[in-house]
C-alpha positions in Angstrom: 24.5 9.8 -38.7 21.6 10.7 -36.5 22.1 7.7 -34.2 25.8 8.5 -33.7 24.9 12.1 -32.8 22.3 11.1 -30.3 24.6 8.5 -28.8 27.3 11.1 -28.4 24.9 13.6 -26.7 23.4 10.9 -24.4 26.8 9.5 -23.4 27.4 12.7 -21.2 24.3 11.8 -19.1 25.1 8.1 -18.6 26.3 6.9 -15.3 29.9 5.8 -15.3 29.8 2.8 -12.9 26.8 0.5 -12.8 26.7 -2.7 -10.8 25.9 -5.9 -12.7 22.4 -7.2 -12.0 20.0 -9.4 -14.0 16.4 -10.4 -14.1 15.5 -12.4 -10.9 18.1 -10.7 -8.7 17.1 -9.2 -5.4 18.4 -5.6 -5.2 18.3 -2.6 -2.9 17.6 0.6 -4.8 18.6 3.7 -3.0 16.5 6.5 -4.4 16.6 10.2 -3.5 13.2 11.6 -2.4 12.5 15.3 -1.9 10.0 16.3 0.7 9.5 20.1 0.9 13.0 21.6 1.0 14.6 18.4 2.4 16.0 15.4 0.6 16.5 12.0 1.9 17.5 8.6 0.6 14.9 5.8 0.7 15.7 2.1 0.1 13.4 0.0 -2.1 14.1 -3.7 -1.8 12.7 -6.2 -4.2 13.1 -8.6 -7.1 14.0 -7.3 -10.6 11.2 -8.6 -12.9 12.0 -6.6 -16.1 14.6 -4.5 -17.8 13.9 -2.5 -20.9 15.2 0.2 -23.2 18.8 1.1 -24.0 21.2 3.9 -23.5 19.7 6.9 -21.6 16.2 5.3 -21.7 17.1 2.1 -20.0 14.7 1.1 -17.1 14.2 -1.7 -14.7 11.2 -2.8 -12.7 11.4 -3.9 -9.1 8.6 -5.8 -7.3 8.2 -6.5 -3.6 5.4 -7.5 -1.3 4.1 -5.1 1.3 1.7 -6.9 3.6 -0.6 -8.7 1.1 -0.2 -6.2 -1.7 2.4 -6.3 -4.4 4.2 -3.0 -5.1 6.1 -2.4 -8.3 8.3 0.6 -9.2 9.9 1.3 -12.5 13.3 3.1 -12.1 15.3 4.8 -14.9 18.7 3.3 -14.7 20.6 6.6 -15.4 18.4 8.9 -13.3 20.1 11.2 -10.9 17.5 10.3 -8.3 18.7 6.7 -8.3 21.7 7.0 -6.0 22.8 3.4 -5.8 21.8 -0.1 -6.8 23.1 -2.9 -4.6 22.6 -6.5 -5.7 21.8 -8.7 -2.7 20.9 -12.1 -4.0 20.9 -13.6 -7.5 17.8 -15.6 -8.6 17.6 -18.2 -11.3 15.3 -17.0 -14.1 14.7 -18.6 -17.4 12.7 -15.8 -18.9 13.4 -12.2 -19.8 10.3 -10.9 -18.0 9.0 -12.3 -14.8 5.5 -11.0 -15.0 4.1 -14.4 -13.9 5.3 -13.6 -10.3 2.3 -11.2 -10.1 -0.1 -14.1 -10.0 1.8 -16.0 -7.3 1.9 -15.6 -3.5 3.8 -17.1 -0.6 6.5 -19.5 -1.4 5.6 -19.5 -5.1 7.2 -16.1 -5.5 10.6 -17.3 -4.4 13.2 -18.0 -7.1 15.9 -20.6 -6.6 19.3 -19.2 -5.8 21.9 -19.0 -8.6 25.6 -19.1 -7.6 27.2 -15.7 -8.1 29.5 -13.2 -6.5 26.6 -11.2 -4.9 27.2 -10.9 -1.2 25.2 -9.0 1.4 27.2 -5.9 2.1 26.1 -4.0 5.2 
């Protein structure tokens, strides 16, 4: 009973349309940032290395390289600050979490391409 009640309450806050993306995919995450009294949308591009949670608590981790440093951000999937998620390229992954990419650099970070319907939309 308690789970059904929580699912009903959470369903009002869930986003209606979510694009399909998996572990290993390269995505553009459009996130809303507030600076003072202004808001703008910033794009964070990277590889999805983890997904976790379910329902309202579902999150995904995106990793990218900036210079020689790796930058990871964890985004709540149903957050109002995540404006859009655009899958760019699908990568072939045989694991649920790609934490081993943290120890690699250069060409070792690249994942082989998996055929899918992801197309670059600009």
